[in-house]
N, C-alpha and C positions, 0 to 999 in steps of 0.2 A: 143301574145307571152309575158311569164312571163316577159323574158329579158327587155321589153319594158317598163312594168309594174313597177318593183321595182325602174329600173333606169330614167326614165322619167318622173313619178309620173301621169303615165297611169293606170285604175284602172283594175283587173283583167279582160280577156275577155276569156276565156277558159269555157265552160258550166257547167263544174262539181265544181268550186269555184264560179261560179256566183248563183249556187242553192243553196249553202250554205250559203253563203254571206245573199242570200235575205230570208232564213229561219232563220236565227242566228243573223246574226248583219250585220249592214248598212257596204255598200259600201264607205270605204274613201278614197278619192283622194291622193297619195302622191306626193306632192309636193318641194320633198327637194333637188332635184340635178337639176342643170340649163343645157337646152342641147344644152350649145354653144359649149363645149368642153370636151373631155375626162380628168378623172383626171389622171395621173401618177400614182397614188397612185392605181388605179381599177385592177382588176383582169380580167377586160374583154377582150375577146380574140382579139390579132393586125391582123389589114387585111392583114396586109403582113403577109400570111401562108405559114408554111411549112419548117421554120429555125428549126433544131434540133442543135441552140445556145446556149451557156450562157453568157448574159451579162453582164459586169460591168460598172463601172464609167466612164472607161477611152475610151471603145470602142464597142459600144452594137451592134457592129457584129463580136466581137471576134469567135476565134476558139471554135469549145467543149472543153472542159476541160477531161481530163482523168486521172485520178491517178492511176488507174486499172484497167488491159484490161478487166476485165470481167465486171467490171458495165460500161466501154466506149463500150463495145461490146452488153452491154444489152441495154444501150440509144440508139445507132445509131441504132439496130435492128426495132425500133420503128416507124410506120410511120407517129404517130400521130404530130400535131402541138403545138408549145410551146405557150404560153401566152407570150405579150409583158412587159417586164421591169421586172414587179414582177410576185412571181410565186403566185397557185391558192390558195386560203386560204380554207381549211376544217379541220379545229381545234378549232371550236367554242365551245368544252367546258372547254379548256384551258381560251382564252379570246375573247370577241367581240368586232368588232367595236365601236366607239361612233357612235350614229346616228346622222345625221345632225342637226335633228331637239332638239333634247338632246342639243349640242353644242351651239346651236343658243339662246337658254332658257339660257342657263349657263353664257353667256357672258358678260351681263350687270354685274351680281354679282362679276368680278374678274376686271370693269374698272372702274365704279363710284357706283356702289351700294354693296361698300366693307366694310358697318361696322360689329362690333361683335354682332352676335345676341342675345348675353347674357347683351348689352348696353343697360339699361331700359330707361337712361335719355335723350336721343337724339333720332332725326329722322334717324338719319341714322343705330342704333341700331334695331328702331323700325320697317324700311321696311326687314331689312336682315331677323328677327325674323318671321314676316308675310309670307316669302318666304319660310323659312326654315319649318313652321308649313303647307304650302300647300303642300312643299313636302313630309310631311311626314303622311297627309293625304290622296293624291295619293298611297303611299305604302300600307297604311292601307287600301284601298277602294279593292286594287287587293288579297287580301285573306280577303276580308269582316271580319278586324279587328278593334278595337277603335283605333285613333291617338295616344291615350296616351301608350296603348302599344308597339309601335314603338321602341323601344332605338337605337337609332346610333352607329355604330362600325366603325373600319378601314378596315372589311371585312369578310364573313362567318367564316375565320378562327379563328377572334377572336370572336365571335357571337359565337362558336363551344365551343370555352376555356372556355367563360361566364358562359356558359350554364351548362356545366356537371363541373368543379370543382366550380363554385357556388351554385350551387344546393346539389352536397354533399357535399361540406365545411359545407354551412349551416345547414343541418340536420343530420350531423355524429355522433350525440348524441345520434340518435336512429335508424338512416340507416345507412348503411355501405356497401351496397349493387347495383352495377350499370349492367347493360344488353346494348348490344349494338350486331352490327355483323360483321365479317370476314370480309366483304365487304365494308364497311365504308372508307370514308374519312382519309386519313394519320393522318389528326389534330386530329380526334376524335378517332383515335384507341394511338395516342401519348400521347392524354390526358390523356386518361382511362390509361396506363403504368403510367403514372406519378402520378395519385392517388391510383394505387396500391402500389409504393414506400411511401405512405402517411397511407396505412392500411388499403385502400377499396379492396373489394371483386370483381371483374370484371367476367362476364362472356361475351363471345363472340360467338356468335350463328353462327353455321354455316348456309348456304342456302342451298334451292333446286338448278337443274342444270339449271334451267331456271332464278337463280339469285334470289329470291323470297325469303324472310323468311318464314318458317312451324309455321305458329301461334298455332300449337299443342307443337311444341317443346318452343315457348315461353313464353308459357302458364306454362307449366314444370316448368322453370327458374325461372318464377317470385318467390318471398320471401315477408313475411311478413316486412323485411329489405331494400326492393329494395327502392330506393332512385328515379331513374330518367333509364327511357329506350330510348336508343337512335338510331333510325332508319331512313335513309336518304331517301328521297321521292325520287329522281330518280337518280339513279346511276351515275357516273361523266365519270364510261370508258365504261358502256354494257348500259345504258339508261332501265336499269330495274325500274320499277315504282311499287315500294312497297305498299301493301294492306294498306295505313295508317288509313282509316278511321276504318276499322275492325281492327287495333292494339289498336287506341284509345278505342274504345267501348269494346274491351276486358279488359284495365288498368284501365276501371269506373266503370266494371263490378269486376272480379274475383280479381283485384289489387285491388281494394277497401275493399272488403271482407278481403283480407289476412290483410291489414293495420291493420283491425278491433284487430286484435289479441295485436297489442302493445298500445292497449289503446285509449280510446274515444278523437277524433280530429288530429289522427295520418292522417296525408295526404296520398291519395292512390299514388301508384309509377306514377310522372311527365312525360307525352311525350316529348321528345325534337326531332324535324327534322330536317335533315340537307335539306333544299331545294333550296341552290345556283342553281342545276342544275335544277330544277323544275319550278323557278318563271318567272311567264309569259307566260310561255311554255304551262302547261296543268293546269284547272282549280283548284283553291286550295281556302278553305274556313276551317280556324280553328277551328270554332266554331262547324262545323259540323264533321268533320274528329277527333273531341278531343284533339287538338295539346294544350297544355299549353308552350312551347318554340320550336321557327323556327330561323334560322338561314339564312339570306338572302346574297346574294353580287351583286353589280350596274352592275360589270363588264362583268358579264353572262346575262346582260339584255340588252347590247345597250347602256348601263351608263358609266360615268367616272367610273376611277379605282382609288381603293383609300378608298372605303367607304363600309360599308356594312349594315346590321341590325339587332338586332333581337328581333321576337315578343316575350313578356312576360305577359302572362295574368294576369290580375288585378281581374278579378273575376272567379272562388276561385283562391285566391292569389296564385301564385306561386312568395317565396320570395328565394332570394339566395344572396352569397357572393360575393358583387366586387370583381374585379382582378386587378382595375385600382381606385387608389384614386385622390382625389382634390376637386375641387370647387362644387363638387355636381349636376353639368348638367347630364340631362339623368334620372331623379327621383332618383338621386344616383348610380346609378348603373355603369354609365362608364361616369366620371368627362372628363374634356376637351372642349375648345372650338370647336363648330361645323363648319367643312368646309362649307361654305352657297351654294358657285359655284357648290360643289361636291351632297351635300342634293337637291339643285335645279333639278341638272341632274339627279339625281337616281329616284326624284317625276316624272320628266316628263316623263323619261325611263319607268316608274311603269304604269302611265297614257296610255300612247300609248303601251306598251304591253298587258292592260286590253279592248285598243279597237281595236285594230287587230289581237289579239290572235286567232280568226276562220281562218282570211286571212295567217295570218302567218304558222299555224300549215296545214292548205290545200297546202299552198305551201312547205311545209318541209315535208309532208307527200308522195307527189306527185314526188320530188327529190330522196328521202329514196330509194319510189320503182323502180326507177329507177335506181338508181345507184346497188340495190341488183340484178335487174334483169337480166342487163345489163353483170357485171361482172360473176355471179353465172351462167348464162345458155353460157358461152364462154368458163370460166376455171373449171376443174375439180377440186374435193378434197377441195372444200372452205368452211367452215364452218361459221353460224352465230350466235356469241355467246350472251346468255343472250336471255331474253324474244322476241319473233317474235313481241309480243305485246306491246312491252315499246314503251319509246319516241323515233320517228323517227330520229329526230336529231342527233341521237348519234349509231350510225351502228360501228361494231363491227365484223371484218371477221377476220378469221385465213387462210390464203393461205400453206398447209400441204408443207412441204417438202423443205421449203425455207427459210433460216437465215435472221428473219426479219431485222436486222442490213444491210444485204445487199439491201433487198429491199429497206429500205428508205433512202440508200444509194442511189440508182438507180433512186430515183423520187422526183431527186433534186428541179425539177417545180412544185412540189406540198408538200405544208403544213400540213403532219401531223403527228399523232405521234402512240406512240404502248400503250401507256396508259396516265395514269393521268399528266400534266406538272409538277407537285410537286415533283414527284418520277423520271421526265425524265432522271437523273442526274445516276440513280443506273442503274448497267448490271444484276441485279437480276427480274427475268420473273415477271410480272403484279401476285400481290396476288390475286387481283380480279379474276384474270382470271383461278389462283392454285386453288381458292376455290368454283369456278363451277365445278372443277375438270380434267381441263385440263393438260397435262403432259411439265412439261419445253419446249420440243421441239416447240409444237403448241402453249404455251403463248407467246414464243419467234417470230412467227412466224405469229403475230397478228398485225393488225392495226386496230385504231379506224377513224372513218371518221365524223366530226363534220360538218354539213350542219346548215345555218344558215339564216335568214332574207335575207341578200344580198347576198347569194349563187344562180347561173343561172342556167339553163338547157343545158348551150353550157359548161360549168365549167365541170359540171357532165360528160357532155359526152365525155371531153379532159381526166379526168379522168380516165375513164370507158377504152377508146381505149391505154392510156399509161399504165395503171397496168395490162390490159391483154397481151399487147406486151411483160411485164418487166419480169411479171411472167413467162408467155413460156419460155422466153428467158433464164433465171436462172435456169430453171427446166432444161432445155437441158443439160445447164454444169453442172447437179449438178448428181454426182454418186449415190444418196441417190433416185434420182428419177429416174432413170435406172433401179435398182433393183427394187424398185416398181412396176416398169413397167411390169417385168419380174415373177414378181408374188410372191418375196420373203417378210415375216414376217419381217419385220427389230427389231421387238419384241423377236422374236428368237434370234439375231445374238449377239454373245459374244465378243463385241469389246475389243482390247485389250490397256491398259491405257499407 
């Protein structure tokens, strides 16, 4: 059973997984959890089932919490069982837990190998420098890059800012145009808006109904003055995988021809991709894809929070203006002392991701299919947002004729989101879903399911049963649903203000 495989270190026994692993990668024994006791932090379902209760620190057998009758009725109507102590976590796009093996690798550099990796005069600095360079090597190997092309940052947000602002400002004397898409992460869109205020021109490309960029539209948008094109590899809300290899080829051919109009030696438009949601989850080869800059994040990869990296190509060289000045670390592009424990953790997470990518992808694909088939076969009028062939760990579903906030409040024992964690405080519907063509009502009624390495079949089954029960109950209480059942087209109704 997959649960046993992931929790207690036993390799996968399902025939489909065994066949894939035998043909593409060796079976790796997972031995990072001791089977002696269950962790209070775990989301394994409790043996004492059948309780529809909300636990707190004072009384684990507290009575159900009911703030509003509608949510109480929706919760009580479900016959499914609650997990013990902690909600089920299905928000892997916002962050992932640190893999215990990653934590083991980090601990020595917190306790006794605590030297500054930039101290070149004693053993404490030498040993931490060696560890940091080993971590850099593991990250480079994951994307087929040279370790010298990996620049450590505080996270993907800083990497995105550094790439866009750094390239645009360095080449501004000849090039003042930037291309991105309407569905990029907020930090990319805000960086572009900041550059617009500095006088740069930005083209925000629309996407097709499946979330992918139209290559013909991209080709039409290119200009001789285009300095950089930024298109993310895997979208953080809908999981769509962009055709980065085709984009890279377009910039190397047609983009390079356009650049020659500005004179010999003018570089082609540089290709930047935000790969925070793709790193370690799908194969990435920066050379094969023609990527010039790539943003990465440790905590999306079962590594520690607080560290990211940026791939900056050396040949042909990508030049950019640093946004942080100081001691000249990281090729002068990002000054500051490297946090060795975090670098070691990121490196170990990258090493494990490369080693277990086939296993993880098979596991997550099976759970994603289980989730989609279970819910969509039992609930009508559910939309799958994005490309069906996108990254399976990010599944975005719209439950029509239900208010999204009501749905989230009724699912208190499941950690889900209605969009990016970086915009979760906003009351506005997801701009990514609106770019796909969804209206505000459907965008507000959408949930993102983030499935990860440690998600289990039991958790998926519990989530499906709970969502089916809650959705059906909320629809029973909705006058809009009753009108739809009577055949009334809600779009023809003129609502009074």
